[in-house]
N, CA and C of each residue as an Amber inpcrd file, in Angstrom:
protein
   204
  23.5330000 -54.9200000 -13.8100000  22.4350000 -54.0360000 -13.4970000
  22.6610000 -52.6880000 -14.1880000  21.6920000 -52.2140000 -14.9300000
  21.8240000 -50.9840000 -15.6990000  21.3860000 -49.7760000 -14.8690000
  22.0340000 -48.6560000 -15.1150000  21.6820000 -47.4050000 -14.4500000
  20.4750000 -46.8050000 -15.1510000  19.4230000 -46.5130000 -14.3940000
  18.1870000 -46.0050000 -14.9970000  18.1070000 -44.4910000 -15.0100000
  18.9910000 -43.8180000 -14.2770000  18.9420000 -42.3620000 -14.2480000
  18.0000000 -41.8130000 -13.1970000  17.3210000 -42.6870000 -12.4960000
  16.3870000 -42.2570000 -11.4630000  17.1360000 -42.1380000 -10.1410000
  17.0400000 -40.9540000  -9.5590000  17.7190000 -40.7270000  -8.2870000
  16.6560000 -40.6860000  -7.1990000  16.8180000 -41.5110000  -6.2050000
  15.8880000 -41.5120000  -5.0860000  16.5680000 -40.8910000  -3.8830000
  15.8200000 -40.6870000  -2.8390000  16.4090000 -40.1260000  -1.6300000
  16.2320000 -38.6290000  -1.5490000  15.0520000 -38.1390000  -1.8740000
  14.8240000 -36.7040000  -1.7940000  14.9020000 -36.1960000  -0.3570000
  14.9680000 -37.0990000   0.6130000  15.0890000 -36.7090000   2.0030000
  16.4620000 -36.1670000   2.3460000  17.3730000 -36.1470000   1.4030000
  18.7120000 -35.6340000   1.6610000  18.7540000 -34.1100000   1.6780000
  17.7720000 -33.4690000   1.0730000  17.7230000 -32.0100000   1.0430000
  16.9340000 -31.5030000   2.2390000  17.5320000 -30.5960000   2.9920000
  16.8830000 -30.0910000   4.1950000  15.8540000 -28.9910000   3.9180000
  16.2110000 -28.0270000   3.0870000  15.3670000 -26.8490000   2.8670000
  14.8960000 -26.7840000   1.4240000  13.8620000 -25.9730000   1.2300000
  13.4060000 -25.7060000  -0.1230000  14.4690000 -24.8990000  -0.8560000
  14.5140000 -25.0560000  -2.1680000  15.4510000 -24.2880000  -2.9670000
  14.8310000 -22.9420000  -3.3000000  15.6520000 -22.0260000  -3.7230000
  15.1650000 -20.7400000  -4.1950000  15.2300000 -19.6390000  -3.1450000
  14.7260000 -18.4870000  -3.5470000  14.7520000 -17.3120000  -2.6820000
  13.8180000 -17.4700000  -1.5050000  14.1270000 -16.7730000  -0.4520000
  13.2910000 -16.7960000   0.7530000  12.3650000 -15.5890000   0.8290000
  12.5540000 -14.6020000  -0.0390000  11.7150000 -13.4110000  -0.0310000
  12.1600000 -12.4570000  -1.1160000  11.4970000 -11.3340000  -1.1990000
  11.8480000 -10.3570000  -2.2340000  13.2450000  -9.7830000  -2.0090000
  13.9860000  -9.6110000  -3.0770000  15.3580000  -9.1410000  -2.9920000
  15.4180000  -7.6130000  -3.0170000  14.6160000  -7.0000000  -3.8490000
  14.7090000  -5.5580000  -4.0550000  13.9160000  -4.7410000  -3.0340000
  12.9660000  -5.3570000  -2.3610000  12.1210000  -4.6110000  -1.4290000
  12.8190000  -4.4540000  -0.0830000  13.3110000  -3.2660000   0.1740000
  13.8950000  -2.9770000   1.4790000  12.7880000  -2.4660000   2.3950000
  13.0800000  -2.3830000   3.6710000  12.1010000  -1.8730000   4.6400000
  11.7170000  -0.4360000   4.3100000  12.6780000   0.3350000   3.8280000
  12.4260000   1.7330000   3.4700000  11.4480000   1.8360000   2.2950000
  11.6100000   0.9860000   1.2940000  10.7230000   1.0080000   0.1300000
   9.3240000   0.5490000   0.5250000   9.2280000  -0.5030000   1.3420000
   7.9190000  -0.9940000   1.7870000   7.1890000   0.0850000   2.5750000
   7.9060000   0.7860000   3.4450000   7.2880000   1.8720000   4.2150000
   6.7740000   2.9700000   3.2910000   7.5650000   3.3170000   2.2720000
   7.1510000   4.3170000   1.2930000   5.8740000   3.8760000   0.5710000
   5.8190000   2.6100000   0.1780000   4.6600000   2.1090000  -0.5560000
   3.4080000   2.0680000   0.3160000   3.5720000   1.7000000   1.5720000
   2.4100000   1.5870000   2.4520000   1.8700000   2.9400000   2.8940000
   2.6850000   3.9710000   2.8410000   2.2120000   5.3060000   3.2090000
   1.6880000   6.0860000   2.0120000   1.8060000   5.5210000   0.8240000
   1.3160000   6.1890000  -0.3810000  -0.2110000   6.1850000  -0.3940000
  -0.8140000   7.1860000  -1.0320000  -2.2770000   7.2300000  -1.1230000
  -2.8280000   5.9970000  -1.8470000  -3.9370000   5.4460000  -1.3550000
  -4.5000000   4.2410000  -1.9790000  -4.9800000   4.4480000  -3.4100000
  -5.2050000   5.6810000  -3.8040000  -5.7000000   5.9550000  -5.1570000
  -4.6120000   5.7860000  -6.2190000  -3.3460000   5.7870000  -5.8160000
  -2.2530000   5.6440000  -6.7860000  -2.1630000   4.2040000  -7.2640000
  -1.8950000   4.0490000  -8.5450000  -1.7910000   2.7120000  -9.1230000
  -0.4070000   2.1220000  -8.8530000  -0.3080000   0.8220000  -9.0270000
   0.9650000   0.1370000  -8.8530000   2.0120000   0.6030000  -9.8440000
   1.5810000   0.9150000 -11.0600000   2.5160000   1.3850000 -12.0820000
   3.0710000   2.7670000 -11.7220000   2.2020000   3.6430000 -11.2100000
   2.6620000   4.9780000 -10.7980000   3.6630000   4.8730000  -9.6500000
   3.3420000   4.0290000  -8.6970000   4.2440000   3.8750000  -7.5560000
   5.5630000   3.2190000  -7.9570000   5.5060000   2.2720000  -8.8810000
   6.7330000   1.6360000  -9.3570000   7.6470000   2.6710000 -10.0100000
   7.0560000   3.5920000 -10.7370000   7.8330000   4.6620000 -11.3680000
   8.4360000   5.5940000 -10.3150000   7.6610000   5.9070000  -9.2730000
   8.1720000   6.7660000  -8.1990000   9.3010000   6.0840000  -7.4320000
   9.1810000   4.7800000  -7.2100000  10.2430000   4.0320000  -6.5270000
  11.5150000   4.0590000  -7.3740000  11.3770000   3.9010000  -8.6750000
  12.5450000   3.9350000  -9.5570000  13.2200000   5.2970000  -9.5080000
  12.4300000   6.3660000  -9.4990000  12.9930000   7.7160000  -9.4490000
  13.6390000   8.0100000  -8.0970000  12.9700000   7.6200000  -7.0310000
  13.4180000   7.9780000  -5.6800000  14.5360000   7.0730000  -5.1500000
  14.4140000   5.7610000  -5.3740000  15.3560000   4.8120000  -4.7850000
  16.3010000   4.1820000  -5.8020000  16.0280000   4.3430000  -7.0930000
  16.8700000   3.7410000  -8.1130000  16.6780000   2.2370000  -8.2610000
  15.5120000   1.7320000  -7.8300000  15.2100000   0.3040000  -7.8950000
  14.0100000   0.1140000  -8.8140000  14.1570000  -0.7330000  -9.8130000
  13.0770000  -0.9820000 -10.7610000  12.2520000  -2.1590000 -10.2510000
  10.9570000  -1.9010000  -9.9880000  10.0400000  -2.9280000  -9.5140000
   8.9040000  -3.0890000 -10.5090000   8.3790000  -4.2850000 -10.6120000
   7.1930000  -4.5320000 -11.4250000   5.9700000  -4.0280000 -10.6610000
   4.9670000  -3.5890000 -11.3640000   3.7750000  -3.0380000 -10.7120000
   3.0910000  -4.0580000  -9.7960000   3.1490000  -5.3420000 -10.1500000
   2.5330000  -6.3750000  -9.3030000   3.3110000  -6.5460000  -7.9950000
   4.6210000  -6.3910000  -8.0400000   5.4220000  -6.4370000  -6.8210000
   5.0170000  -5.3040000  -5.8940000   4.8010000  -4.1330000  -6.4590000
   4.3670000  -2.9710000  -5.6740000   2.9940000  -3.2430000  -5.0640000
   2.0840000  -3.7940000  -5.8550000   0.7240000  -4.0700000  -5.3490000
   0.7420000  -5.1130000  -4.2380000   1.5890000  -6.1380000  -4.3520000
   1.6910000  -7.1480000  -3.2880000   2.2640000  -6.5450000  -2.0100000
   3.2440000  -5.6700000  -2.1500000   3.8630000  -5.0360000  -0.9790000
   2.8710000  -4.1350000  -0.2540000   1.9740000  -3.5180000  -0.9880000
   0.9890000  -2.6250000  -0.3660000  -0.0620000  -3.4080000   0.4170000
  -0.3340000  -4.6400000   0.0200000  -1.3520000  -5.4460000   0.6940000
  -0.8720000  -6.0240000   2.0210000   0.4080000  -6.0640000   2.2570000
   0.9410000  -6.6860000   3.4660000   0.6670000  -5.8770000   4.6940000
């Protein structure tokens, strides 16, 4: 009998792989983002977070955090 390379039994894994949430977003940063004026863009806030907290975030990450 030849080995086909197909592995069955995906039921052996209990949890999904990968991250469970954002790594760089601390509670302090989220609070800062949610209290920021709504007129500020995600790019402006990402720059302010980098200056204030030393954490580089993508503008879309900032926009998602503000919607929560």
